[in-house]
C-alpha positions as CSV (number, residue, x, y, z in Angstrom):
1,M,10.8,12.7,22.7
2,T,10.5,12.0,19.0
3,M,11.5,8.4,18.0
4,P,13.9,7.7,15.3
5,P,12.5,6.4,12.0
6,A,11.9,2.7,11.4
7,I,13.4,3.2,7.9
8,S,15.4,6.3,6.7
9,I,16.2,6.8,3.1
10,R,18.3,9.6,1.7
11,N,19.0,10.5,-1.9
12,L,18.7,6.9,-3.1
13,V,19.5,6.3,-6.6
14,K,19.5,3.0,-8.6
15,R,20.6,2.9,-12.2
16,Y,20.6,-0.4,-13.9
17,A,23.6,-1.0,-16.4
18,G,22.8,-0.9,-20.0
19,F,23.4,-3.7,-22.5
20,K,24.8,-3.7,-26.0
21,G,24.2,-0.1,-26.7
22,V,20.8,0.1,-24.8
23,P,21.2,2.8,-22.0
24,G,20.5,1.6,-18.5
25,K,17.2,2.3,-16.8
26,L,17.0,4.8,-13.9
27,A,14.8,2.9,-11.5
28,L,15.1,5.3,-8.5
29,D,15.8,9.0,-8.9
30,D,17.1,10.7,-5.7
31,I,14.5,9.4,-3.3
32,S,14.4,10.6,0.3
33,F,11.8,9.7,3.0
34,D,11.4,8.2,6.5
35,V,9.1,5.5,7.7
36,P,7.9,6.5,11.2
37,Q,8.0,3.7,13.9
38,G,4.9,2.0,14.7
39,E,2.9,2.9,11.6
40,I,1.4,1.1,8.6
41,F,3.2,2.9,5.7
42,G,1.7,2.6,2.3
43,L,4.3,2.6,-0.7
44,L,2.1,3.1,-3.8
45,G,2.9,3.7,-7.4
46,P,2.1,2.3,-11.1
47,N,3.8,-0.8,-12.4
48,G,7.4,-0.1,-13.1
49,A,7.5,2.9,-10.7
50,G,10.5,1.5,-8.7
51,K,8.7,0.0,-5.6
52,S,10.1,-3.4,-6.0
53,T,13.7,-2.0,-6.7
54,L,13.4,0.0,-3.4
55,I,12.3,-3.1,-1.5
56,N,14.9,-5.3,-2.9
57,I,17.6,-2.7,-1.9
58,L,16.4,-2.7,1.7
59,A,16.4,-6.5,1.7
60,G,20.0,-6.6,0.4
61,L,19.0,-8.3,-2.9
62,V,19.9,-5.3,-5.2
63,M,22.9,-3.0,-4.9
64,K,22.0,0.8,-4.9
65,T,24.0,3.1,-7.1
66,S,24.2,5.9,-4.6
67,G,22.5,7.4,-1.5
68,S,21.9,5.7,1.8
69,A,19.4,3.8,3.7
70,S,19.1,2.5,7.2
71,I,16.7,0.1,8.9
72,W,16.1,0.6,12.6
73,G,19.2,2.8,12.8
74,F,21.4,0.2,11.0
75,D,22.9,1.4,7.8
76,I,22.4,-1.3,4.9
77,D,26.1,-1.0,3.9
78,A,28.0,-0.3,7.1
79,D,26.0,-2.7,9.3
80,S,24.2,-4.9,6.9
81,R,23.9,-8.0,9.3
82,N,21.9,-6.0,11.7
83,A,20.0,-4.2,9.0
84,K,18.9,-7.5,7.6
85,R,17.9,-8.8,11.0
86,A,15.7,-5.8,11.5
87,I,13.5,-6.4,8.5
88,G,11.2,-9.1,7.4
89,I,10.1,-9.3,3.7
90,V,6.9,-10.9,2.4
91,P,7.5,-11.2,-1.4
92,Q,4.9,-11.1,-4.2
93,E,6.0,-14.7,-5.2
94,I,5.2,-17.7,-3.1
95,V,8.7,-19.1,-2.5
96,F,9.5,-22.0,-0.2
97,D,10.5,-25.6,-0.7
98,P,7.2,-27.6,-1.3
99,F,8.6,-30.8,0.3
100,F,9.0,-29.2,3.8
101,T,6.2,-29.0,6.2
102,P,5.2,-25.4,7.4
103,F,6.9,-26.1,10.8
104,E,10.1,-27.1,8.8
105,V,10.0,-24.1,6.6
106,L,9.9,-21.8,9.8
107,E,12.6,-23.7,11.6
108,N,14.9,-23.6,8.6
109,Q,14.4,-19.9,8.2
110,A,15.1,-19.2,11.9
111,G,18.3,-21.2,11.5
112,F,19.4,-19.1,8.6
113,Y,19.0,-16.0,10.8
114,G,21.0,-17.7,13.5
115,V,18.0,-18.0,15.9
116,A,18.9,-20.5,18.8
117,K,16.6,-23.6,18.9
118,A,15.5,-22.5,22.5
119,D,14.5,-19.1,21.1
120,R,12.5,-20.2,18.0
121,R,8.8,-19.4,17.8
122,S,7.7,-21.7,15.0
123,A,4.7,-23.0,16.8
124,E,3.6,-19.7,18.0
125,L,3.9,-18.2,14.6
126,L,1.9,-21.0,13.1
127,A,-0.8,-20.4,15.6
128,A,-0.7,-16.6,14.9
129,V,-1.4,-17.3,11.2
130,H,-4.0,-20.0,11.9
131,L,-1.9,-22.8,10.5
132,S,-1.3,-24.9,13.7
133,D,-3.4,-27.9,12.1
134,K,-1.2,-27.8,9.0
135,A,2.1,-27.8,11.0
136,Q,3.2,-31.3,9.7
137,A,1.5,-31.1,6.2
138,Y,3.6,-30.8,3.2
139,A,3.7,-27.1,2.1
140,R,2.7,-28.0,-1.4
141,T,-0.6,-29.2,-0.1
142,L,-1.6,-25.8,1.2
143,S,-4.2,-23.7,-0.4
144,G,-3.1,-20.3,-1.9
145,G,-4.3,-18.4,1.1
146,M,-2.5,-20.7,3.6
147,K,0.8,-20.3,1.6
148,R,0.4,-16.5,1.8
149,R,-0.1,-16.7,5.6
150,L,2.9,-18.9,5.8
151,L,5.0,-16.4,4.0
152,V,4.1,-13.8,6.7
153,A,5.1,-16.2,9.5
154,K,8.3,-17.0,7.7
155,A,9.1,-13.2,7.5
156,M,8.6,-13.0,11.3
157,V,10.8,-15.9,12.5
158,H,13.7,-13.6,13.6
159,S,11.2,-11.1,15.3
160,P,12.1,-8.2,13.1
161,P,10.6,-4.8,14.2
162,V,9.9,-3.9,10.5
163,L,7.8,-6.0,8.2
164,V,7.5,-5.2,4.4
165,L,4.6,-6.8,2.4
166,D,5.0,-6.6,-1.3
167,E,1.7,-6.9,-3.0
168,P,0.5,-9.6,-0.5
169,T,-3.2,-9.6,-1.7
170,A,-2.5,-9.7,-5.4
171,G,-4.8,-12.2,-7.1
172,V,-6.4,-13.5,-3.8
173,D,-10.0,-13.7,-2.9
174,V,-12.0,-11.2,-0.8
175,E,-12.0,-13.4,2.3
176,L,-8.2,-14.1,2.3
177,R,-7.6,-10.4,1.9
178,R,-9.8,-9.7,5.0
179,Q,-7.7,-12.4,6.9
180,L,-4.3,-11.1,5.9
181,W,-5.3,-7.5,6.9
182,E,-6.6,-8.7,10.3
183,L,-3.1,-10.3,10.8
184,V,-1.3,-7.3,9.6
185,K,-3.3,-5.0,12.1
186,R,-2.7,-7.4,14.9
187,L,1.2,-7.3,14.2
188,N,1.1,-3.6,14.0
189,D,-0.8,-3.4,17.3
190,E,1.9,-5.5,18.8
191,G,4.5,-2.8,17.8
192,V,5.7,-4.0,14.2
193,T,6.2,-1.2,11.7
194,V,4.6,-2.3,8.4
195,V,5.4,-1.2,5.0
196,L,2.8,-2.1,2.4
197,T,2.7,-2.0,-1.4
198,T,-0.5,-2.7,-3.0
199,H,-2.5,-1.9,-6.1
200,Y,-5.9,-2.0,-4.1
201,L,-6.1,1.6,-3.2
202,E,-9.0,1.1,-1.0
203,E,-6.9,-1.1,1.2
204,A,-4.2,1.6,1.6
205,E,-7.0,4.1,2.4
206,Q,-8.4,1.9,5.1
207,L,-5.1,0.6,6.7
208,C,-2.2,3.0,6.2
209,D,-1.4,5.9,8.6
210,R,0.9,7.4,5.9
211,I,1.4,7.0,2.1
212,A,4.3,7.7,-0.2
213,I,3.8,7.6,-4.0
214,I,6.6,6.8,-6.4
215,N,6.2,7.3,-10.2
216,H,8.9,6.8,-12.8
217,G,11.4,6.4,-10.0
218,K,10.7,9.8,-8.3
219,L,9.0,10.4,-5.0
220,I,6.0,12.5,-6.0
221,A,4.1,12.7,-2.7
222,N,4.5,11.6,1.0
223,K,1.7,12.6,3.4
224,P,-0.5,11.3,6.1
225,T,-3.4,9.4,4.5
226,H,-6.0,11.9,5.6
227,E,-4.2,14.7,3.8
228,F,-4.2,12.9,0.5
229,L,-8.1,12.6,1.0
230,E,-8.2,16.4,1.7
231,M,-6.3,17.2,-1.6
232,S,-9.2,16.7,-3.9
233,R,-11.2,19.8,-4.2
234,E,-14.1,18.1,-6.1
235,K,-17.2,16.5,-4.6
236,I,-20.1,14.8,-6.3
237,V,-23.9,15.1,-5.4
238,V,-26.3,12.7,-6.9
239,L,-29.9,14.0,-7.1
240,T,-33.1,12.2,-7.7
241,L,-35.4,14.6,-9.5
242,D,-39.2,14.8,-9.1
243,R,-39.7,14.3,-12.8
244,D,-37.9,13.0,-16.0
245,A,-35.2,15.3,-17.4
246,S,-34.4,15.5,-21.1
247,A,-31.0,17.0,-20.3
248,A,-28.8,17.5,-17.2
249,P,-29.3,20.6,-15.4
250,A,-26.5,23.0,-16.2
251,D,-24.8,25.9,-14.4
252,P,-21.4,27.7,-14.6
253,S,-20.7,26.8,-11.0
254,F,-20.9,23.0,-11.9
255,V,-17.6,21.3,-12.9
256,K,-19.7,18.6,-14.6
257,S,-23.4,17.6,-14.7
258,E,-24.3,14.2,-16.1
259,L,-27.7,12.5,-16.6
260,K,-27.4,9.0,-15.2
261,G,-31.1,8.1,-15.7
262,E,-34.4,9.7,-16.6
263,R,-34.5,11.3,-13.1
264,L,-31.0,10.7,-11.9
265,V,-28.3,13.5,-12.2
266,E,-24.8,13.4,-11.1
267,I,-23.1,16.9,-10.5
268,T,-19.5,17.4,-9.8
269,Y,-18.5,20.7,-8.0
270,D,-15.5,22.4,-6.6
271,K,-16.0,22.5,-2.8
272,D,-13.8,25.7,-2.6
273,R,-16.2,27.5,-4.8
274,T,-19.7,26.2,-3.8
275,N,-21.4,23.6,-1.6
276,A,-24.1,20.9,-1.9
277,G,-26.8,23.2,-0.7
278,E,-26.0,25.8,-3.4
279,V,-25.9,23.1,-6.0
280,M,-29.4,21.9,-5.0
281,A,-30.7,25.5,-4.9
282,R,-29.5,26.1,-8.5
283,V,-31.2,22.8,-9.8
284,Q,-34.4,23.8,-7.9
285,G,-34.1,27.2,-9.6
286,Q,-34.5,25.4,-13.0
287,G,-37.9,24.1,-12.0
288,Y,-37.0,20.8,-10.5
289,A,-37.9,19.4,-7.0
290,I,-35.4,17.0,-5.5
291,A,-36.8,13.6,-4.2
292,D,-33.5,12.4,-2.9
293,V,-29.8,13.3,-2.6
294,T,-26.6,11.6,-1.9
295,T,-22.9,12.9,-1.8
296,R,-19.6,11.3,-2.4
297,E,-16.1,12.5,-1.2
298,A,-13.0,12.0,-3.4
299,D,-11.3,8.8,-2.4
300,L,-7.6,7.8,-2.6
301,E,-8.0,6.5,-6.2
302,D,-9.1,9.9,-7.4
303,V,-6.0,11.6,-5.8
304,F,-3.7,8.8,-7.0
305,V,-4.8,9.1,-10.6
306,S,-4.6,12.9,-10.5
307,L,-1.0,12.9,-9.1
308,T,0.3,10.2,-11.3
309,S,-1.4,11.8,-14.4
310,D,-0.1,15.2,-13.5
311,Q,3.5,13.9,-13.5
312,A,3.1,12.1,-16.7
313,A,1.8,15.2,-18.3
């Protein structure tokens, strides 16, 4: 039996009001998609694409112009209380009172959601984000990485089945990014549906089961991650030649051929028209022997740039 979606969005429109003759901006233009239960769902797009507007509508911070959205089956208008209880939001900005301790931050947040004291999990959540030893320190004394992890715990105080992370690793170091993704994957393994926005496309490629791309307020793609990676027809083969070359070997079947060093040539080809073996054979046919070869598949960044550039064009 197919499970209902964790989030369902239908024909969502948001147009901000104009001001003193300046027309309002259409931030979301008739967007429809579902977030399946139990997945890590990537929401990608350039700056200003509409991602934050969409998240703020789900969080109840921005009023939509038209359309509908539901979280865990609860309509954000008709049943806003339950819809809000079904979602936890980790914002881009680090926002909490610096004069509270991490334990107090979680206790206060749980109180805002009406979680009875006997049902609060503040100590458990601090342990989950590796902040037990900072439970009674002032939040202002935490490092940037600790504050990020505290925001994740804060979003989970009411045990929501859906967690949204809005650019959680923006501006943080590699080690913190690794710690955050380990935490996210652990939460997902425990059954939490995760929606992730990020500008680090390699993270989305490695973490997300499905990705939707928004550009200029429109949904331009929504596919399983592996299908995005299959979309690019181009592959690259890097050949180390047996002798110096004055120019890159050329052939009509090559999309592009570039000399990267005296003996290193990078050839791009259309995998629907030829293959690496044929590329090497054509280079050898021009009198070269090949000392070494490596190939590279298209990654999510290649596809993302292609899709958003195509729409802009």
